C-alpha positions, 0 to 999 in steps of 0.5 A: 185518314187523308192518306187512306182516302187518297189511296182509295181513289180509283183514278187520280184527279186531273189536277193532281201531281200523280195524274201528271206523273202518269201522263208523262208515260202516255204523252211525253213521246208524243210531245217530243215527236210533235216538236222535233220537226219544228226544231231541227233547223241548225239555227234553232238547234244552235239557240237551244245549245246557247240556252242550255249553256246560259241555263248551266251558268245561271242555275235556272234549274228544272229548265233543261234542253228539252224545255228549251225545245218546247219553248222554241216550238211555242214561240214559233207557233205563236209567231213570236219568233220566225224561222229565218231569225239567227241564233242571236235573235232567237235567244234574245226573244226567248230571254225577253219572253221570260222577262215579260211573261209570268207563268206562275199567273198566266200559263201557256199551252202547246195544245191546239185542239185538246180532247174533252178530258184535258184540264183547263189552264185554271185547273193546272194553276190550281195544282201547280206553281208554274204551268206550261202544257204540252201539245196533248193538253194533259201534261204540265211540262214544268210540274216540278218547278217552284214559283221561286225557281221561275222568279229566278229565271225571270230575274236572270233573263231581265238582268241579261237583257240589261247587259245585252243592251249595254255597249260597254259590256261584253255580252257573250262573255258575261252571259255564256262564259261566266259561271254564277255560283250561288256563293258569288251571286247571292248576298246571303246563302243558307243551308238546310241540313238534316233534311229528315226534320222536314217530315215533322214540318209536313205534320206541322204545316198539315201537308199530308195530302201534298206528301201523298201527292209527292209519293212520300218525298217530304223534301219536295213537299215541304220546300214550297211552303217553307220558302213561302213562309220565308218570303212572307217574313223577309218581305221588303228585306230581299229582292229575290229568294232562290233555292237549289234543287235536290238531285235525282238520286242514282243507285244500283238496281240490286240495292235499295234506293237511297232515302230522302234523309240522305240527300245533300243540304238544300241551299237558299240564296237571298238578294238583299235590299239594303234599304231595308235588309239591316233594319232592326224594326219590323213595324206591323199594322195598328192594334185595331187593324184586322191584319194585326192578328195575322201579324201576331200569328206570323211572328208569335211571341216576338210581336209586341205592341209599341208606341212610336214617336208619331203617336201610333201604337202598332204591332212591331218586332224589334231585333237587337244589335250593337253594330252594323256587322251584327245587323247583317245577322238579323236576316238569320234571326228572322229565318231561324225564328220563323222556321222553328215557330211554324215548321219545327225546324231547329236552329241546328238545321240552318247553316248561315253562309254569309257572315263568317268573314265578318266574325274573323275580320271586322269591317269597322263601319262605325269607326269609318262613320265617326272619321267621316263625321269628324272630317265633315265637322272640320270642313265646315269650320274651315269654310267658316274661317274669316280674314284669311290671306288666302281664301279656301276654294276646296277641302278634300279628304285623301285618306282611305277611311274617308272612302270607307275602305280602310280595313280596320281601325285600332282603338288607341292607334292614331293615324294621320288623316290627310286633307288637301286644301286648295287656296287662292290669293285674296290679298297680299302674300305671306311668306310660305312658312308663316302661311303654313304655321298660321293654318296649322294653328287653325287646324290643330284645335280639332285634335282636342275636339274629337281626335281627328289628326290632320297632316299639314295642309297644302295650298296653291296659287291661281292656275295651279293643279288641284287635287283630283276627285276622291274615289266614291264611297264603297261598302267596306270590303276586306283586302287579301294582303298576302304580303302584297299590299305594298305592291298593289297600292290601296288606291288600286285595290279601291278601284278594283272594288269600285269596278265590282259595283260599277260593272257588276255584269253578269251579277247585281252589285254586291250587298254584303262584304263577303260576296263582294270579297269573293268577287274581288278575288275572282276579278283579280285572279281571272281578269286578262291583265295582259290584253285588256285595261280595267276601265272603272267608269266613275260616275258614268263619265266615259262614253262607249266610244271613249272606252273603245278608243281607250282599248285601242290605244292600250293595244297599240301601246301595250309594251310601254304600259304598266303590267296592271293598267287601270283607267278612270275618267280622269286618267285615260292615258296613264294608270296613276296608281299602278305605274310603278307597281306591281311588277310582272312577277308580283302581279302573277303572284297576286293572281295565283294567291287570289285564285287559291284563296278563292278556291279555299274560301268557297270550298269551306263556305260550301261545305256547310260546316264551321271552318276557320276562314282565317286560313285564306288570310295567312300568307304562305311563308315556305317560298321565302329565303329569310324570315325576320321575326319581329318583337310583337310589342313594337307592332302597333296593329298587332291586335288586327293580325290574322292570328292576334296574340292573347295579350296585345299592347295599346299605343297612343291613348290610354284605354282609347279615351278621347283627347282632353283639351290642353293635353299632350299631343299623342304619338301619331303614326307610330309604326316602326315596322314601316320605317324599318321596311323603308330602310331595308328596301333603300339599302338592299332593294337591289339584292332582295324583295321584302314582304310584310303584312301591314295589318299586325304581321310579326314576320318580314319575308325576304326573297333574294333576287337571283340576278343579284347573286351573279358575280360582277366585275370588281368596282370600288363604286359598287361594293355596297353589301358585296365581297370580293372573290378572286378566281384565276387572277380575276376579281369579281364581287358577290353579295356578302350574305353574312354581312347583310344578315348582320345589317338586318339585325343592326338596323332593326335593333330593338325591333328584330327578335331573330332571323330564320334562314332557309339555307336549303335554297342558298348558301351563306 
């Protein structure tokens, strides 16, 4: 009936989208001509081009170059900018206007003397989410923009101004040269597929009038209402909700136009508020509050009356989860529940792009918390020790688990957790061995308490150097080993991850492991390691002047500095964690692998289909000369491999049970593969490079060094792993490959299963 009534209207209402569509035909040309004279200056044109670039990289959507021209005309007419300003000043003022002006509440108009039939701004606001009226007073230039898109523009403008004012940030690179894809910008991304279901949503939400206003486009009709529903349900869990826009289709004039159901999936991005995003409880108003009915209407059967410890009885929604990793899916549960309840959109139409890597690679947050709690307990007990000949002045953990950056924890596999003590002399001086034994007895009791195994402590006399501050705690983020972890040290990788949080421009700091991992790959693969140091300004201790001096010193001394140079406030001149590795070749390989892994992951995540994410973690083995296959029973971290076998083997404790008081000390740091790798590198490091996946790998990859196979003059002191060849009475030596391969087997007896030779590249 409502559709028939709308069709019978002789003239569209000035507050309808149909009226706005018809106004485009009448007033668009006039709008262009009226602003052409004010935007022809080179500086204005340059600013418009800059904004178009900004808009392209930051995905503002619906705000094109034409709208930028109209905005410049408005700013000029209201004297917010002047014609003598340069492009830098004009762009900054435009961003400041967006950041400080809410066009969803207070629209603006270019009309100076509109006719009597022109709608007023309140009438425009009643019909449209965002209002920017053209010079005629009849046309809303932003009629197709949703309030959520404008909030995105405001957010990007405000964030950009923050980076613009930071002297340590390259604003030009961050704002105009760095694309911000949705997968790398937002912590969670959802895809709405099978859009034909939105027809049912229009009926469920009683949007028939709005459907007629959009000429039957049920996607554009339902989208604002679906987004408002999600905003209401997610509430404080998110800072920002954004969405992609369906592209205007193109088709040959001699064929039928494409249908709305054939549009690509809609993307919905969320910036999470970590303070509330992982909460399992949605607490509502008290039962006798008038808003309780509204809360029950929103959540349906999920809402229940609950009594809390403070005695209050309120409506509440409880979401079940057993781990932090599972709590990251609470947002997905909320979205699927609300869309199915209120919009008849089934779960099958919602694709979550935000937890696939959690499924394939557990982050082990709970285990890290247990280790940190045990460390804190041990630290307290150490401080409480009395009558020590040396007084404890500091207790510092030096293990990655204490930085929340250990990739995973394997139940039953015991690793040493290094703790450094700084001691000062209080009375007398015991012999070194006696002092060490004394403290060890005090420390080892912790093994029977909660299983935290510590290495022998160190101590120092007054005036000696103390251990530097540990790296700040970071959200657990996966590391792409690709057989390169021993070339890029764990500490260097941790600092790379820290830079994502401390220097996030042009993004906000990541709030999910997946987006942090994608940004890690992007930084590793795109950072200009040759010409710039990576400055990680821990605790903001480095001033802008100091950072400039560091860059100047780096340029002046580049030839003598490591390939990967990472600076922290405590190491301004020396890159402690990269001074020995990686080499130029290994860094180039790491950059190449990171770029390819990023491409594969983003392609699979953006496809909207269920994919095997482990493909990005499987190291390519085609380029290596020899593959040493290991006995999987001797690999302690086998269960954490990219492709773990069906049957794995426990090490250390039986069934992962805690240690009993007075029991036998378990096997500590049992890792024969690591020892085997050390022996191979010590014996044959001058002939080959050795690569191994520390997290459950069952293959050691060997790459011959080309220079090592060049004939060398015969010397008895240089006959290790070489054989003699005589040509024209000249004795030279070359690597004895057969003997080397046999040594691989002998050294790894009981560990090596077989050797696979890639002899198409070399000759035995």
